[in-house]
SELO-645141 format. One record per atom (N, C-alpha, C): residue number from 1; x, y negated, z negated; residue in one letter; atom name. Coordinates in steps of 0.001 Angstrom, whole numbers. Layout:
# residues N
{r NUM, {X, Y, Z}, 'A', 'CA'},
...
***
This chain:
# residues 70
{r 1, {845, 1179, 0}, 'M', 'N'},
{r 1, {0, 0, 0}, 'M', 'CA'},
{r 1, {890, -1243, 0}, 'M', 'C'},
{r 2, {810, -2078, 1026}, 'P', 'N'},
{r 2, {1655, -3273, 1077}, 'P', 'CA'},
{r 2, {1219, -4319, 67}, 'P', 'C'},
{r 3, {2209, -5056, -419}, 'S', 'N'},
{r 3, {1944, -6110, -1376}, 'S', 'CA'},
{r 3, {1285, -7297, -677}, 'S', 'C'},
{r 4, {319, -7917, -1330}, 'L', 'N'},
{r 4, {-369, -9059, -750}, 'L', 'CA'},
{r 4, {445, -10342, -903}, 'L', 'C'},
{r 5, {1435, -10325, -1806}, 'K', 'N'},
{r 5, {2247, -11523, -2027}, 'K', 'CA'},
{r 5, {3250, -11733, -899}, 'K', 'C'},
{r 6, {3749, -10647, -353}, 'R', 'N'},
{r 6, {4747, -10758, 705}, 'R', 'CA'},
{r 6, {4097, -10502, 2053}, 'R', 'C'},
{r 7, {4268, -11433, 2941}, 'K', 'N'},
{r 7, {3758, -11267, 4293}, 'K', 'CA'},
{r 7, {4944, -11327, 5244}, 'K', 'C'},
{r 8, {5136, -10318, 6050}, 'P', 'N'},
{r 8, {6272, -10353, 6985}, 'P', 'CA'},
{r 8, {6058, -11440, 8031}, 'P', 'C'},
{r 9, {7096, -12201, 8284}, 'T', 'N'},
{r 9, {7018, -13247, 9298}, 'T', 'CA'},
{r 9, {7949, -12890, 10438}, 'T', 'C'},
{r 10, {7533, -13133, 11622}, 'M', 'N'},
{r 10, {8318, -12831, 12807}, 'M', 'CA'},
{r 10, {8905, -14103, 13416}, 'M', 'C'},
{r 11, {8791, -15234, 12742}, 'K', 'N'},
{r 11, {9301, -16490, 13261}, 'K', 'CA'},
{r 11, {10818, -16531, 13139}, 'K', 'C'},
{r 12, {11437, -17210, 14048}, 'S', 'N'},
{r 12, {12869, -17395, 14001}, 'S', 'CA'},
{r 12, {13192, -18451, 12943}, 'S', 'C'},
{r 13, {14116, -18131, 12079}, 'T', 'N'},
{r 13, {14470, -19067, 11005}, 'T', 'CA'},
{r 13, {15874, -19613, 11201}, 'T', 'C'},
{r 14, {16279, -19793, 12454}, 'K', 'N'},
{r 14, {17602, -20365, 12712}, 'K', 'CA'},
{r 14, {17605, -21835, 12336}, 'K', 'C'},
{r 15, {18647, -22219, 11646}, 'K', 'N'},
{r 15, {18791, -23623, 11258}, 'K', 'CA'},
{r 15, {19738, -24301, 12235}, 'K', 'C'},
{r 16, {19402, -25491, 12609}, 'T', 'N'},
{r 16, {20272, -26237, 13491}, 'T', 'CA'},
{r 16, {21402, -26837, 12668}, 'T', 'C'},
{r 17, {22634, -26761, 13170}, 'P', 'N'},
{r 17, {23750, -27323, 12400}, 'P', 'CA'},
{r 17, {23647, -28845, 12339}, 'P', 'C'},
{r 18, {23976, -29363, 11180}, 'K', 'N'},
{r 18, {23957, -30812, 11008}, 'K', 'CA'},
{r 18, {25206, -31416, 11626}, 'K', 'C'},
{r 19, {25026, -32540, 12247}, 'E', 'N'},
{r 19, {26161, -33220, 12843}, 'E', 'CA'},
{r 19, {26947, -33941, 11757}, 'E', 'C'},
{r 20, {28251, -33797, 11844}, 'I', 'N'},
{r 20, {29124, -34476, 10888}, 'I', 'CA'},
{r 20, {29726, -35671, 11601}, 'I', 'C'},
{r 21, {29437, -36828, 11073}, 'T', 'N'},
{r 21, {29993, -38026, 11673}, 'T', 'CA'},
{r 21, {31233, -38419, 10892}, 'T', 'C'},
{r 22, {32288, -38600, 11606}, 'N', 'N'},
{r 22, {33549, -38991, 10990}, 'N', 'CA'},
{r 22, {33874, -40401, 11474}, 'N', 'C'},
{r 23, {33799, -41358, 10578}, 'D', 'N'},
{r 23, {34038, -42751, 10948}, 'D', 'CA'},
{r 23, {35500, -43015, 11269}, 'D', 'C'},
{r 24, {36419, -42317, 10579}, 'D', 'N'},
{r 24, {37839, -42528, 10786}, 'D', 'CA'},
{r 24, {38480, -41218, 11240}, 'D', 'C'},
{r 25, {38609, -40988, 12551}, 'P', 'N'},
{r 25, {39122, -39706, 13022}, 'P', 'CA'},
{r 25, {40615, -39501, 12783}, 'P', 'C'},
{r 26, {41348, -40566, 12426}, 'E', 'N'},
{r 26, {42788, -40437, 12217}, 'E', 'CA'},
{r 26, {43122, -39791, 10881}, 'E', 'C'},
{r 27, {42231, -39825, 9913}, 'V', 'N'},
{r 27, {42492, -39258, 8603}, 'V', 'CA'},
{r 27, {42170, -37770, 8644}, 'V', 'C'},
{r 28, {43188, -36939, 8446}, 'V', 'N'},
{r 28, {43004, -35495, 8454}, 'V', 'CA'},
{r 28, {43240, -34985, 7034}, 'V', 'C'},
{r 29, {42227, -34341, 6479}, 'I', 'N'},
{r 29, {42335, -33811, 5128}, 'I', 'CA'},
{r 29, {42424, -32297, 5226}, 'I', 'C'},
{r 30, {43498, -31733, 4691}, 'D', 'N'},
{r 30, {43662, -30283, 4673}, 'D', 'CA'},
{r 30, {43260, -29800, 3292}, 'D', 'C'},
{r 31, {42119, -29127, 3225}, 'H', 'N'},
{r 31, {41590, -28712, 1929}, 'H', 'CA'},
{r 31, {42298, -27490, 1375}, 'H', 'C'},
{r 32, {43116, -26819, 2187}, 'D', 'N'},
{r 32, {43818, -25640, 1711}, 'D', 'CA'},
{r 32, {45052, -25991, 896}, 'D', 'C'},
{r 33, {45601, -27156, 1118}, 'K', 'N'},
{r 33, {46835, -27539, 427}, 'K', 'CA'},
{r 33, {46526, -28497, -714}, 'K', 'C'},
{r 34, {47306, -28383, -1780}, 'S', 'N'},
{r 34, {47174, -29302, -2898}, 'S', 'CA'},
{r 34, {48533, -29435, -3567}, 'S', 'C'},
{r 35, {48663, -30402, -4454}, 'K', 'N'},
{r 35, {49920, -30615, -5160}, 'K', 'CA'},
{r 35, {50041, -29599, -6282}, 'K', 'C'},
{r 36, {51158, -28873, -6279}, 'V', 'N'},
{r 36, {51389, -27811, -7243}, 'V', 'CA'},
{r 36, {52719, -28064, -7944}, 'V', 'C'},
{r 37, {52729, -27929, -9258}, 'E', 'N'},
{r 37, {53971, -28061, -10005}, 'E', 'CA'},
{r 37, {54745, -26754, -9899}, 'E', 'C'},
{r 38, {55979, -26831, -9415}, 'C', 'N'},
{r 38, {56814, -25653, -9181}, 'C', 'CA'},
{r 38, {58021, -25670, -10101}, 'C', 'C'},
{r 39, {58673, -24525, -10195}, 'L', 'N'},
{r 39, {59879, -24379, -10996}, 'L', 'CA'},
{r 39, {60979, -23866, -10084}, 'L', 'C'},
{r 40, {62114, -24572, -10063}, 'C', 'N'},
{r 40, {63228, -24170, -9219}, 'C', 'CA'},
{r 40, {63923, -22966, -9861}, 'C', 'C'},
{r 41, {64086, -21872, -9123}, 'P', 'N'},
{r 41, {64732, -20690, -9706}, 'P', 'CA'},
{r 41, {66238, -20856, -9904}, 'P', 'C'},
{r 42, {66853, -21827, -9227}, 'K', 'N'},
{r 42, {68301, -22013, -9336}, 'K', 'CA'},
{r 42, {68679, -22915, -10508}, 'K', 'C'},
{r 43, {68043, -24109, -10588}, 'C', 'N'},
{r 43, {68431, -25064, -11634}, 'C', 'CA'},
{r 43, {67401, -25176, -12758}, 'C', 'C'},
{r 44, {66203, -24638, -12579}, 'G', 'N'},
{r 44, {65182, -24674, -13622}, 'G', 'CA'},
{r 44, {64411, -25986, -13712}, 'G', 'C'},
{r 45, {64609, -26863, -12739}, 'K', 'N'},
{r 45, {63956, -28172, -12737}, 'K', 'CA'},
{r 45, {62509, -28028, -12259}, 'K', 'C'},
{r 46, {61593, -28759, -12906}, 'K', 'N'},
{r 46, {60202, -28780, -12467}, 'K', 'CA'},
{r 46, {60027, -29879, -11432}, 'K', 'C'},
{r 47, {59316, -29564, -10362}, 'H', 'N'},
{r 47, {59054, -30545, -9306}, 'H', 'CA'},
{r 47, {57685, -30247, -8703}, 'H', 'C'},
{r 48, {57169, -31195, -7929}, 'I', 'N'},
{r 48, {55833, -31070, -7344}, 'I', 'CA'},
{r 48, {55965, -30909, -5840}, 'I', 'C'},
{r 49, {55263, -29892, -5310}, 'M', 'N'},
{r 49, {55242, -29653, -3867}, 'M', 'CA'},
{r 49, {53797, -29578, -3402}, 'M', 'C'},
{r 50, {53586, -29817, -2128}, 'N', 'N'},
{r 50, {52254, -29786, -1546}, 'N', 'CA'},
{r 50, {52118, -28541, -680}, 'N', 'C'},
{r 51, {51435, -27506, -1204}, 'F', 'N'},
{r 51, {51190, -26292, -441}, 'F', 'CA'},
{r 51, {50021, -25531, -1043}, 'F', 'C'},
{r 52, {49607, -24481, -355}, 'H', 'N'},
{r 52, {48457, -23675, -777}, 'H', 'CA'},
{r 52, {48943, -22601, -1751}, 'H', 'C'},
{r 53, {48436, -22616, -2988}, 'W', 'N'},
{r 53, {48845, -21652, -4003}, 'W', 'CA'},
{r 53, {47606, -21121, -4703}, 'W', 'C'},
{r 54, {47366, -19813, -4604}, 'I', 'N'},
{r 54, {46238, -19205, -5302}, 'I', 'CA'},
{r 54, {46714, -18177, -6313}, 'I', 'C'},
{r 55, {48028, -18065, -6467}, 'G', 'N'},
{r 55, {48589, -17072, -7369}, 'G', 'CA'},
{r 55, {48466, -17478, -8827}, 'G', 'C'},
{r 56, {48922, -16587, -9676}, 'R', 'N'},
{r 56, {48905, -16850, -11111}, 'R', 'CA'},
{r 56, {50261, -17378, -11550}, 'R', 'C'},
{r 57, {50249, -18172, -12586}, 'G', 'N'},
{r 57, {51502, -18685, -13123}, 'G', 'CA'},
{r 57, {52054, -19839, -12322}, 'G', 'C'},
{r 58, {53331, -20113, -12551}, 'T', 'N'},
{r 58, {54012, -21215, -11885}, 'T', 'CA'},
{r 58, {54803, -20671, -10705}, 'T', 'C'},
{r 59, {54617, -21238, -9512}, 'P', 'N'},
{r 59, {55382, -20750, -8363}, 'P', 'CA'},
{r 59, {56855, -21126, -8475}, 'P', 'C'},
{r 60, {57710, -20231, -8041}, 'R', 'N'},
{r 60, {59159, -20476, -8039}, 'R', 'CA'},
{r 60, {59555, -20921, -6643}, 'R', 'C'},
{r 61, {59788, -22217, -6472}, 'K', 'N'},
{r 61, {60219, -22782, -5191}, 'K', 'CA'},
{r 61, {61462, -23615, -5454}, 'K', 'C'},
{r 62, {62429, -23547, -4534}, 'Y', 'N'},
{r 62, {63651, -24325, -4694}, 'Y', 'CA'},
{r 62, {63361, -25812, -4557}, 'Y', 'C'},
{r 63, {63997, -26631, -5407}, 'C', 'N'},
{r 63, {63854, -28087, -5300}, 'C', 'CA'},
{r 63, {64669, -28570, -4099}, 'C', 'C'},
{r 64, {64494, -29813, -3725}, 'Q', 'N'},
{r 64, {65130, -30337, -2521}, 'Q', 'CA'},
{r 64, {66656, -30323, -2625}, 'Q', 'C'},
{r 65, {67209, -30656, -3770}, 'S', 'N'},
{r 65, {68675, -30685, -3902}, 'S', 'CA'},
{r 65, {69271, -29277, -3842}, 'S', 'C'},
{r 66, {68601, -28290, -4430}, 'C', 'N'},
{r 66, {69107, -26913, -4355}, 'C', 'CA'},
{r 66, {68900, -26335, -2952}, 'C', 'C'},
{r 67, {67836, -26735, -2286}, 'R', 'N'},
{r 67, {67564, -26256, -930}, 'R', 'CA'},
{r 67, {68628, -26783, 43}, 'R', 'C'},
{r 68, {69096, -28017, -192}, 'D', 'N'},
{r 68, {70119, -28600, 674}, 'D', 'CA'},
{r 68, {71480, -27934, 464}, 'D', 'C'},
{r 69, {71747, -27421, -737}, 'S', 'N'},
{r 69, {73042, -26828, -1030}, 'S', 'CA'},
{r 69, {73130, -25357, -628}, 'S', 'C'},
{r 70, {72027, -24777, -227}, 'I', 'N'},
{r 70, {72043, -23357, 175}, 'I', 'CA'},
{r 70, {72545, -23210, 1586}, 'I', 'C'},
***
């Protein structure tokens, strides 16, 4: 016995995508990257880098001065 509360509909329920208006096309925002505090494995100095990090803990990335000396 079918329920009287639910009535099957055969109509198409496709939604039209909303248009996104961008007033300033020169500004590009990358939502995957953010500023992350890193720890240099060589000298132990804390520094900030801009990259995508979803891991746990503090990422170990070489600082600019240690990267230049390698």
